Structures are given as structure tokens and as C-alpha cells.
N, C-alpha and C positions, 0 to 999 in steps of 0.2 A: 592759282585760281583756274578753274576749268570753265570756259565759256561753252555752254551747251549749244550745239547746232540746232537750227530749226528743223526738226524732223517732219517730213511730209507723211501723213497718214492717209491711206486709201479710205479709211472710215470718215475722213473729213468731209467727204462728199455727202455723208448722211447727216451732217451737222447743219444748223441754220446758217444762212449767209452771214458772213461777218465774224462768226465765231471760229477761231482757229486753234488747234492744239499745237503748242510750241514744243512740248516735250512730254514723254510718257514713259514710265518704267513700272515695275511691280509695286512701287511705294508711293509715287507722286504723279500728279497730272497737272500740267501747267498750260494755261490757255491765254490767248489774247482776247479779252472780253470786249465786245463792241459796246459803244455808248447806247443807252436805252434798255439794256438787259439787266435785270435784277440779279444779284448774287444768290440770294435765297428767297424763299416764299414769303409773301405777306398775306394779310387777311383777305385782300382783294385779288391777289394774283398768285396762284399756287403752282402754275406749270411753266410760265414764260420766265424761267430763271436758269442761270448757269448750272445750279445744283441739280435741278430736275432733268435738264437736257443731258448732262454728263452722267447722271445715274442711269438713264436710259442707254447711254452710249456704252458704259462698262457692262451693262447687262445684255447688250446686243439685242435689245428689243424683247428679251424674255423677262417678264415681270416676276417670275418665280425664282429667278437667279438670286443667289445670296450676295453677289457682288454689290458693294456700296462705295460711295465716296463721302468724305468728311470735310466740312468747311474749316479751313485754317484761318482765313482772314476774309475781309469783305472790301468791295469797292462800291461807292455810291452808284446808283442806277445809271447816271449820266456821265460817270467817269469810265474811261476805257483803259485797256492795257493789261499788264501781267497780273494774273490771278492764280493762286496755287490751291490745289485740293489734295487731300491725302486719301490713300486707298485703305487705310485701317485707322482705328482709333488710337492705336499705339503711336503710329507715325504722326498723326495729328497732334497729339499731346507733346511729342518730342519737338516738333516744329514750334509749337506755341510756347514751350518752356524756354526756348532760345530766341524768341521773337525780338527781344530788345537788342540782340546782336545782329539782326537782319538789316542789311543796307537797302533802303528803298529810295529810288530816284523817280521824280515826277517831272513832267513838262506842263507848264501852264501858260496860257496867253491871257494877259491882263490889260485892262484899260489904262492908257496913259504911259508916261515915261517916268521911271523911278529916279529920284535924285541920287540915291546911293545904288550903285550898280551891283553891289554884293553885300550880303550881311546876314544876320540872324535875328528873326522876330521871336520874342519871348513874352509869354503872358501865362496867366492861370486861366484855364478854360472851364466854364461851367455850362449847365444846360437848364433852361427854364421849363415851366410846365407845358409850354407850347412846343417843346422839343427844338427850340432854337438855341444853338450854342453861342456863347458870348465870352469876351475876355473880361477878366477882373484882376484887380491887384491884391485881392484877398485870398491868401493861400489856403484859408480854411474852407473857402467856397469852391475853389476850382483845383484842377490838376495842372502842374507845371508842364508847359508845352513849348517846344522849340522847333522852329522852321528855318532852315538855311536856304538862301536863294542866291542865284547868280543870273544876271541878264545875259542872254545869248544873242538877241537881235531886237532891234527897235524899228518901228515904222512911225508914221505921223500920228497914228491913233493907238497903237498897241505895243506891248513889250512881250517877248517870249522869254520865259524864265525856266531855268533848271532848278528843281527843288530837291533838297536833301531832307527827308523827313526824319528828324532827330528824335522825335517822340511820335506816338501814333494815336492821337486822340480823334474822336469823332469830328468830322468837318473841319479839322485843324487848319489845313492849307487854305481853305475857302475863307474862314474867319480871319486868319492872320493877314491875308492879302487885302481883304476888305478893310481891316483895321489900318493898314498901311495907306489906305486911300486909293488902292489900285485893285478893285475887285476882279475876279476872273470873268472873262467874257462868257456870256450866256448863263450866269449864275442867277437863277430866279429867286433863290432864298436869301442870299447875302449880298447880291450885286446891285447894280443900278436899277431903279424903278422902271425905266423905259428901255431896258436891255431886251431886245427881241431877237437876239441871235439864236440859231436853231438848236444849239447844244452847248453844254458846259465844256469849256476849253481846258479840261484837265485830263491828263493821260499818265497812267502808271508806266513809266519808261522801262525800268529795270528793277530786278530784285536779286540780291546776292546773299547766299547763306550756305551753311554747311549741310550737305545732304545727310538726312537723319540716319540713313542706313550705311552709307559708305564713309562718311566723315569728310569727304572731299568738298572744297569750296566750289560752289557752282553759281553761275550768273545767267539769268534769263533776260533777254532784252528784246524790245519791239521797235519797229520803225515808226517814224513820226506820221500820224494819220494825215490824210489829204486835207482834212478840215483845217488843221493848223497851218499847213502850207498855203492854203487859200487866204487865211486871215493875215499871215505874215508876208505874203507875196514871195514865197520861196519857190523857185523853179525846180 
């Protein structure tokens, strides 16, 4: 396995505060996405997205440039961490065709203390007309979803978990932890009704996969954001 170093780019100074390029070559672009930034455009926000910012970056400000980036996967707006883009459609499709083999680890801060300090949460996930994802026992209605977790640290009010995403369904981690009775801190959609913490405490810690061009196993990892350290009283 090759752990890729965090390469410092002089162009980083032209990127918005909080968005950092972890690695770049002729095929892929890996960033540490800050919480609050969309991955791709929506009907109401077309420019404040990682895709838009990085497209401008690879074009070096020249809108007539043919350079493009392609979305491989997404993170929720308020989830921070490792996010991968491809520099060609071919590389995008290669990465996506092997996405089930990609190892994805997350860090989450949840309310309360879990009785079982390690385990796997399994359910079928479906989505209703209001775009709310929910668990069901009916295999015909939902897609099989598995989330492995391990408690790393506990305080009086919170637990810090390392998450292995065994399947990649929409809002999977958030729904599974809420089902467990320990919703993620700051989750406005699936969390506590009176949760007024400033952001969702979910972070994409690392991604490991075979580089589509070289075939080498690569791993990209980020540091724990200060927000989690404050919640968990980590010095």
C-alpha cells in the first residue's frame, strides 16, 4: 500500500479558505473538503461547490480551457474530508467500476455512550417522497446497507466513532447511528430535535483504492478537524 504524502501546492493560495488539495496528478485530484461546501451544483447554488471551484482551478482561470474534472463520488454538504475527482471520463468510470472495493473510513461524534463499543449496523435503506432515508426490514423496498463502527473515545455526553463504510448508500451513516439511538452531533435531518450544534460531526477520514492508471494501492488520509477535538475535549 502506498500512503500518498500531502503535497503542498502553490495554487492552494488561490483556493477558498478551508479547501485543501491533498494530492494531484494527471489523472486524479484529491481534496480535503470543508464542511458547508457542496460537492456539486444544486438548483439554488451553482458556483459555491467543490466541482465548480476545482474546474476553475484546473483551467487556471481560463474559461475557454478544455480542462475538466469529473465527479467520482459525493459528500454531504456538511460532511468534511477526503473527496476524489477524476480528470477524464475514462478515469472516472474506472474508479466508479471498482468503487465497491474502495475502503472508506469516517469519523463521527455522536450523542451518548454506546452499550456495544464495536459492531456492525445492518438494515435495508429506502427513501420516501420527502427525500428522507429510513431503515426497513423489507428487502423489496430498500437496499442492503452495512455500517461497521468502533468507539475511539467517550466523554460524559459524546462518543467518537471510527466508521467503516461497508456499503455506500445515501445518508447511510447518519440513519444507522440514529437508528442505534445515538445520532450524529449537529444532524438537523436525522438527529435530535433540539440539537443546535454548529455543524454535522461527520468527517471522511480516509479513502484507499487502486490507482486507476498505475494499479498501485493508494491511501489518502486527513487530520481530525478542530471541531471534533473541541467536542471530545482532545488536546
